[in-house]
C-alpha positions in Angstrom: -58.1 1.4 5.5 -61.5 0.6 3.9 -64.8 2.3 4.7 -67.1 0.1 6.9 -70.3 -0.7 5.1 -73.4 -2.5 6.4 -77.1 -2.5 5.8 -79.0 -3.1 9.1 -82.5 -4.4 9.0 -85.1 -1.7 9.8 -88.7 -2.3 10.6 -91.0 0.3 9.0 -94.4 1.4 10.1 -97.1 1.0 7.4 -100.0 3.4 6.8 -102.4 0.6 7.9 -100.6 0.2 11.2 -100.7 4.0 11.8 -104.5 4.0 11.0 -105.0 1.1 13.3 -103.1 2.9 16.1 -105.2 6.0 15.6 -108.5 4.1 15.6 -107.4 2.3 18.8 -106.5 5.6 20.5 -109.9 7.1 19.6 -111.6 4.0 20.9 -109.8 4.0 24.2 -110.5 7.7 24.7 -114.2 7.2 23.8 -114.6 4.5 26.4 -112.8 6.6 29.0 -115.0 9.6 28.4 -118.1 7.5 28.3 -117.1 5.9 31.7 -116.5 9.4 33.2 -120.0 10.5 32.1 -121.5 7.3 33.7 -120.2 8.1 37.2 -122.8 8.9 39.9 -124.1 12.5 39.7 -124.7 13.1 43.4 -121.1 13.3 44.7 -120.0 15.3 41.5 -122.8 17.9 42.1 -121.9 18.3 45.8 -118.2 18.9 45.0 -119.1 21.2 42.1 -121.3 23.2 44.4 -118.3 23.6 46.8 -116.1 24.5 43.9 -118.6 27.2 42.7 -118.5 28.8 46.2 -114.7 28.8 46.0 -114.7 30.5 42.6 -117.3 33.0 43.8 -114.9 34.1 46.5 -111.9 34.2 44.2 -113.4 35.7 41.1 -113.0 34.5 37.5 -109.5 35.8 37.2 -107.8 36.0 40.7 -104.2 37.1 40.9 -101.9 35.4 43.3 -99.2 37.7 44.8 -100.7 40.7 43.0 -99.0 39.6 39.7 -100.8 38.9 36.4 -98.2 36.2 35.8 -99.9 34.2 38.6 -103.4 34.7 37.3 -105.9 31.8 37.5 -108.4 31.1 34.6 -111.5 30.3 36.7 -113.7 31.2 33.7 -112.7 28.1 31.8 -112.8 26.0 35.0 -116.3 27.1 35.6 -117.4 26.0 32.1 -115.8 22.6 32.7 -117.5 22.3 36.1 -120.8 23.1 34.5 -120.3 20.3 32.0 -119.3 17.9 34.7 -122.4 18.8 36.8 -124.8 18.6 33.8 -123.7 15.1 32.7 -126.3 13.6 35.1 -129.2 15.2 33.2 -129.1 12.7 30.3 -127.9 9.2 29.6 -124.0 8.9 29.4 -123.8 8.7 25.6 -126.0 11.7 25.0 -124.3 13.7 27.7 -120.9 12.9 26.3 -121.9 14.0 22.8 -123.7 17.2 23.7 -121.4 18.5 26.6 -124.0 20.9 28.0 -123.0 24.0 30.0 -125.1 27.0 31.0 -124.8 30.7 30.9 -121.4 30.7 29.2 -121.9 34.3 28.1 -122.7 35.6 31.6 -119.1 36.5 32.2 -119.5 38.2 35.6 -122.0 35.8 37.2 -121.0 32.4 35.9 -119.8 31.1 39.3 -123.0 32.2 41.0 -125.1 30.7 38.2 -123.2 27.4 38.7 -124.1 27.5 42.4 -127.7 28.1 41.6 -127.7 25.2 39.2 -126.4 22.9 41.9 -128.9 24.2 44.4 -131.8 23.4 42.1 -130.4 20.0 41.1 -129.6 18.6 44.6 -131.4 19.2 47.9 -129.1 21.7 49.7 -130.0 23.7 52.8 -129.1 27.0 51.2 -132.2 29.1 51.9 -134.1 31.0 49.2 -132.9 30.3 45.7 -132.2 33.1 43.2 -134.4 33.5 40.2 -131.7 32.9 37.6 -132.5 31.8 34.0 -130.2 29.0 33.0 -129.6 29.0 29.2 -128.1 25.7 27.9 -125.2 25.7 25.5 -123.4 22.8 23.9 -119.7 23.3 24.6 -118.0 20.2 23.0 -114.7 21.9 22.3 -111.1 20.6 22.1 -110.7 20.5 25.9 -113.8 18.3 26.2 -111.5 15.3 26.9 -110.5 17.0 30.2 -113.6 15.5 31.7 -112.0 12.0 31.5 -109.8 13.3 34.4 -111.9 16.0 36.0 -115.2 14.2 36.6 -113.6 11.2 38.5 -111.7 13.7 40.7 -114.9 15.6 41.4 -116.4 12.5 42.8 -114.1 12.8 45.8 -112.8 16.4 46.0 -113.6 20.0 45.0 -111.7 22.3 42.6 -109.2 23.1 45.3 -108.1 19.5 45.6 -108.1 19.1 41.8 -105.7 22.0 41.5 -103.3 20.3 44.0 -103.4 17.0 42.1 -102.9 18.6 38.7 -100.3 21.2 39.6 -98.1 19.3 42.1 -98.7 15.5 42.4 -98.8 14.9 38.6 -95.4 16.6 38.1 -93.9 14.2 40.7 -95.7 11.1 39.4 -94.8 11.8 35.8 -91.2 12.4 36.7 -90.8 9.3 38.9 -92.8 6.8 36.8 -92.5 8.2 33.3 -89.7 7.2 30.9 -87.0 9.6 29.5 -87.8 12.2 32.1 -85.3 15.1 32.5 -84.7 16.5 36.0 -85.9 19.9 34.8 -89.5 18.4 34.5 -89.5 18.2 38.3 -88.7 21.9 38.8 -92.3 23.2 38.7 -93.2 20.7 41.4 -90.4 22.0 43.6 -91.6 25.5 43.2 -95.2 24.5 44.0 -94.0 22.5 47.0 -92.3 25.6 48.4 -95.4 27.6 47.9 -97.5 24.9 49.5 -95.3 24.8 52.6 -95.5 28.6 52.8 -99.2 28.5 52.8 -99.9 25.3 54.8 -97.4 24.3 57.5 -97.4 20.6 56.7 -94.0 19.0 57.4 -94.6 16.4 54.7 -94.5 19.1 52.0 -91.1 20.2 53.4 -89.9 16.6 53.3 -91.0 16.3 49.7 -89.3 19.6 48.8 -86.0 18.7 50.4 -86.0 15.1 49.3 -86.9 15.7 45.7 -84.4 18.6 45.5 -81.7 16.3 46.9 -82.3 13.4 44.5 -82.6 15.7 41.5 -79.3 17.5 42.4 -77.4 14.2 43.0 -78.8 12.7 39.7 -77.7 15.8 37.7 -74.3 15.6 39.4 -74.0 11.9 38.2 -74.8 12.8 34.7 -72.4 15.8 34.6 -69.6 13.8 36.2 -70.0 10.9 33.8 -70.3 13.3 30.8 -67.1 15.1 31.7 -65.2 11.8 32.3 -66.6 9.5 29.7 -68.4 11.7 27.1 -72.0 12.9 26.7 -73.1 9.6 25.1 -72.2 7.8 28.4 -73.6 10.3 30.8 -76.0 8.1 32.7 -76.4 4.6 34.2 -72.8 3.5 34.0 -71.4 0.6 36.1 -69.7 2.8 38.6 -72.9 4.7 39.5 -75.7 2.2 38.9 -76.1 1.3 42.6 -76.4 5.0 43.5 -78.9 5.5 40.6 -81.0 2.6 42.0 -81.0 4.1 45.4 -82.1 7.5 44.0 -84.9 5.8 42.1 -86.1 4.0 45.2 -86.0 7.3 47.1 -88.0 9.0 44.4 -90.6 6.2 44.4 -91.0 6.5 48.2 -91.3 10.3 47.9 -94.0 9.9 45.2 -96.1 7.7 47.5 -95.6 10.4 50.3 -96.8 13.0 47.8 -100.0 11.0 47.1 -100.6 10.5 50.8 -100.1 14.2 51.5 -102.3 15.1 48.5 -105.1 12.9 49.9 -105.1 14.8 53.3 -104.9 18.2 51.6 -107.6 17.5 48.9 -110.2 15.5 50.7 -112.6 17.0 53.3 -110.8 18.1 56.4 -111.6 16.9 59.9 -112.8 19.0 62.8 -109.3 19.1 64.2 -107.9 20.6 60.9 -110.4 23.4 61.1 -108.6 24.8 64.1 -105.2 25.2 62.2 -103.6 28.5 63.0 -102.3 28.9 59.4 -104.7 29.1 56.4 -104.8 26.0 54.2 -104.1 28.0 51.0 -102.4 31.1 50.0 -104.6 34.2 50.0 -105.6 35.7 46.7 -106.3 39.2 45.6 -109.9 39.7 44.5 -110.3 42.4 41.9 -113.3 44.7 42.2 -113.2 45.6 38.6 -112.4 43.7 35.5 -108.8 42.4 35.2 -106.4 44.6 33.4 -107.7 47.9 34.7 -104.6 49.7 36.1 -106.8 51.6 38.5 -107.4 48.4 40.5 -103.7 48.0 41.4 -102.7 49.6 44.7 -99.2 48.5 45.5 -96.9 49.4 48.4 -93.7 50.2 46.5 -91.6 50.5 49.6 -89.4 47.4 50.3 -88.8 48.2 54.0 -85.3 46.8 53.6 -82.5 46.9 56.1 -78.8 46.7 55.5 -78.7 42.9 55.9 -81.2 42.5 53.1 -78.8 44.3 50.6 -75.8 42.4 51.9 -77.6 39.0 51.7 -78.9 39.6 48.2 -75.7 41.0 46.8 -73.6 38.3 48.6 -75.6 35.4 47.3 -75.7 37.0 43.8 -71.9 37.5 43.8 -71.2 33.9 44.9 -73.5 32.5 42.3 -72.0 34.8 39.6 -68.5 33.5 40.4 -69.6 29.9 40.3 -71.6 30.4 37.1 -69.0 32.2 35.1 -66.1 30.0 36.2 -65.5 27.2 33.8 -68.4 28.4 31.7 -66.5 27.5 28.5 -63.3 28.1 26.5 -62.5 31.7 25.5 -60.8 30.3 22.3 -62.1 28.7 19.1 -61.0 28.9 15.5 -62.3 32.0 13.7 -60.6 32.2 10.3 -62.0 29.6 7.8 -61.0 28.1 4.5 -64.1 28.3 2.3 -64.4 25.9 -0.7 -65.1 27.8 -4.0 -66.2 24.7 -6.0 -68.0 21.5 -5.2 -64.9 19.3 -5.5 -62.2 21.6 -4.4 -59.2 19.7 -2.9 -56.5 20.5 -0.4 -53.3 18.4 -0.3 -51.6 18.3 3.1 -48.1 17.1 3.9 -47.4 15.8 7.5 -43.6 16.1 6.9 -42.9 12.3 7.2 -44.7 9.0 7.6 -46.7 8.7 10.8 -48.6 5.7 12.3 -51.9 5.8 14.2 -52.7 9.3 13.1 -56.1 10.8 14.2 -57.7 13.9 12.6 -59.8 16.5 14.3 -61.6 19.3 12.5 -63.7 22.4 13.4 -66.2 23.7 10.8 -68.8 26.4 10.6 -72.3 25.9 9.2 -72.2 23.5 6.4 -74.9 21.3 4.7 -73.0 18.3 3.4 -70.1 16.1 4.4 -66.6 16.2 3.0 -64.2 13.3 2.3 -60.6 12.5 3.4 -58.1 10.2 1.7 -54.5 9.3 2.7 -51.4 8.4 0.8 -47.7 7.5 1.2 -46.4 9.1 -1.9 -49.0 11.7 -2.8 -49.9 9.8 -6.0 -51.8 6.6 -4.9 -54.7 7.4 -2.6 -56.8 5.3 -0.3 -60.6 5.1 -0.5 -62.3 8.2 0.8 -63.3 8.4 4.4 -66.5 10.5 4.7 -66.3 13.2 7.4 -69.5 14.1 9.3 -70.3 17.7 8.6 -74.1 18.1 8.4 -75.9 21.3 9.4 -76.2 20.1 13.0 -72.5 19.5 13.5 -71.2 23.1 13.4 -68.9 25.0 15.8 -67.6 21.9 17.5 -64.4 19.8 17.4 -65.0 16.4 15.8 -62.9 13.4 15.1 -62.8 11.7 11.7 -64.7 8.5 12.4 -65.8 5.4 10.3 -69.2 5.4 8.8 -71.7 3.1 6.9 -74.8 3.6 4.8 -78.1 2.4 6.2 -81.8 3.3 6.3 -83.4 5.9 8.5 -86.8 5.2 10.2 -88.6 6.4 7.0 -86.7 4.0 4.8 -84.5 6.6 3.2 -80.7 6.2 2.7 -78.7 7.7 5.5 -75.1 7.7 6.5 -74.4 6.6 10.1 -71.1 7.4 12.0 -69.3 5.5 14.7 -67.9 7.4 17.8 -64.4 5.9 17.8 -61.9 7.9 15.7 -60.1 6.5 12.6 -56.4 5.8 13.0 -54.5 5.8 9.7 -50.8 5.5 8.7 -49.7 7.9 6.0 -47.7 11.0 5.1 -50.1 12.9 2.8 -53.8 13.7 3.4 -56.3 14.9 0.8 -59.4 16.9 1.8 -62.2 17.1 -0.9 -65.2 19.3 -0.4 -68.7 18.0 -1.5 -70.3 21.4 -1.6 -69.6 25.0 -2.6 -69.1 27.0 0.6 -67.7 24.4 3.0 -66.4 26.5 5.9 -63.6 24.7 7.6 -61.9 26.7 10.4 -59.2 24.3 11.5 -57.7 20.8 11.2 -55.4 19.2 13.8 -53.5 15.9 13.3 -52.3 13.9 16.3 -49.9 11.0 16.6 -50.3 7.9 18.7 -49.2 9.8 21.9 -51.8 12.6 21.3 -49.1 15.1 20.3 -49.9 17.5 17.4 -48.3 16.8 14.0 -47.0 19.9 12.1 -48.8 20.0 8.7 -48.6 22.2 5.7 -50.7 22.7 2.6 -48.7 21.8 -0.5 -51.5 22.1 -3.1 -55.0 23.6 -3.6 -56.8 22.0 -6.6 -60.0 22.6 -8.5 -60.4 26.1 -7.3 -62.2 29.1 -8.8 -60.0 32.1 -7.9 -62.5 34.6 -9.4 -65.2 33.4 -6.9 -66.0 35.7 -4.0 -65.8 32.5 -1.8 -62.1 31.7 -2.7 -59.8 31.7 0.3 -56.4 30.4 1.2 -56.4 26.8 2.4 -53.5 27.6 4.8 -56.2 29.0 7.0 -57.0 25.5 8.3 -53.6 25.5 10.1 -53.3 29.1 11.4 -55.0 28.6 14.9 -53.6 25.3 16.2 -53.6 26.5 19.8 -57.4 27.0 20.0 -58.1 23.3 21.0 -57.8 23.0 24.8 -57.9 19.4 25.9 -60.1 16.8 24.2 -63.3 17.7 22.3 -66.0 18.3 24.9 -68.6 20.8 26.0 -65.7 23.0 27.1 -64.6 23.9 23.6 -67.6 22.9 21.4 -71.3 23.4 21.0 -73.2 21.0 23.2 -76.7 19.6 23.0 -79.2 22.2 21.8 -76.3 24.8 21.4 -76.0 23.4 17.8 -79.3 25.2 17.2 -79.3 28.2 19.5 -75.6 29.3 19.4 -75.6 28.9 15.6 -78.8 30.9 15.2 -77.5 33.6 17.4 -74.4 33.8 15.2 -76.7 34.1 12.1 -78.7 36.9 13.7 -75.5 38.7 14.4 -74.3 38.4 10.8 -77.7 39.1 9.2 -78.1 35.7 7.5 -81.2 33.5 7.5 -81.7 32.0 11.0 -81.7 28.2 11.1 -83.8 27.6 14.3 -87.2 29.2 14.1 -89.3 26.9 16.3 -88.8 29.3 19.3 -89.2 33.1 19.5 -86.0 34.8 18.4 -85.4 37.1 21.4 -83.3 34.6 23.3 -81.0 34.0 20.4 -80.7 37.8 19.7 -79.6 38.3 23.3 -77.1 35.5 22.9 -75.7 37.2 19.9 -74.7 40.1 22.1 -72.3 37.8 24.0 -70.9 36.6 20.7 -70.4 40.1 19.5 -68.4 40.9 22.6 -66.4 37.7 23.1 -66.4 36.2 19.7 -67.9 32.9 18.4 -66.4 30.9 21.3 -68.1 28.8 24.0 -67.9 31.5 26.6 -69.4 34.0 24.2 -72.5 32.0 23.3 -73.1 31.0 26.9 -72.4 34.2 28.9 -75.7 35.9 28.3 -77.6 32.9 29.5 -75.4 32.7 32.6 -75.9 36.5 33.1 -79.7 36.0 32.9 -79.5 33.3 35.6 -77.4 35.6 37.8 -79.8 38.5 37.5 -82.7 36.1 38.4 -81.4 35.9 41.9 -81.9 39.6 42.9 -85.1 39.6 40.9 -86.5 36.6 42.8 -85.3 38.1 46.1 -87.0 41.4 45.3 -90.3 39.8 44.3 -90.4 37.4 47.2 -89.4 40.0 49.8 -91.8 42.6 48.5 -94.7 40.1 48.9 -93.6 38.4 52.1 -92.2 41.1 54.3 -93.0 39.5 57.6 -93.0 36.1 59.3 -91.6 32.8 58.1 -92.4 33.5 54.5 -90.3 36.7 54.6 -87.5 35.0 56.5 -87.2 32.5 53.7 -86.5 35.2 51.2 
């Protein structure tokens, strides 16, 4: 069976096209910022004045729920509000280039200074004005482009409405109308919707919370079901679920419009009827009398005031979730004992015992940096052309089929080998494995016949070896753990998605070798390595610590929520 070769046509982006795209982006942003600066100043000033009063009440760094994790940065917002208000002083182009703010060094009085600026600029019935010196400062920093979004919003709403738009509605709109959006991108909106309903009893926020939770849950169920049945590459938008996916999309679009409608009523000025609401419109904040970070300002009631049912509910929910999370988390078995190549072209000759038709080959390797090749023969003398087996650095700790491949070009125009997903089926008695690197770590090989039954195989020769090398090992290791494959290759018995980075890096931390994945802080992978140390380098081992973290989050969330919401509907929702 010959290797499949092709050379697909690939379109390449030229430097001139990249430069043109960059210039076009700058031009579009320039026009948008200029347009934002040209908006009428009067409505912006009025809403900035309302915003300044809100920030004066909250402080520059208010803490929600008494936790620094939920701390607002009103200092930066005040600077941006100053810029938005001061745009009306000059022509749009000059205002855009200078980005004037005032009193940026008056850390404690900035919000009050902003209110004074608005009082002096527009006729407001505020009584006597304070004698405050306003010192201009050009603040054209990297967040200057935020005015493209902020100033139009300030034409119709104050900072309170801007927060709702940015923190809640944008999450929903990006998720519903953006492309390639994962369900997890919606999770912050669900959290904020829950907080919004806790603070403002608007049934529409509850409908949004329940509706978006349901569509996200069903959509994730579709993906998981299709991935388990058909493979991860076919995990979405298949023929048997396309109608349901369309219905979910329609529901999300309807919920998005509901979110915009709700946001309009929450953000824009309230009517007289709304002023009589029994519940406050927004969650109360904790105003610090001293500078943030001073431990003397924290006075916390450490008593939980719990009853027996609180303990039973918390422990019961945690136990149920723990059982669900740890059941079917992953296989407890995986090959551990590798054959390691001692030379670049070390070969292993394998005898299948007799001639077999429609043979497929599966292999399980550790971290390796180049592919290896496979050839077949009827007599052990005349060999077929080599099949190239996929074993790059991102293919470790997973069961893989030997599949056809071809040489092509990547998006940068470089030569690259591409692999098909369907396994190769060959007819032969002998198989030859040839390493293409020193240190290829192959844990196990399994051959299957046309019925999927395993074919007993033995190593009859190990060629081109360097026995004095510290890497030299017995090639029979590739057949000593044949019972470790349970079912077909899948997430159950192999690394899946980003586990090719994180599980592998956890393994490297455990063994003191250079970590592969360094784009994220190492603590998570170090914690994962504890599970690997206890259960071995098996799927359950590299997943158990993440599952345990999720389990422990439930009592932690219950404790936090109940300690801050001890009474009323908020406490009951704990």
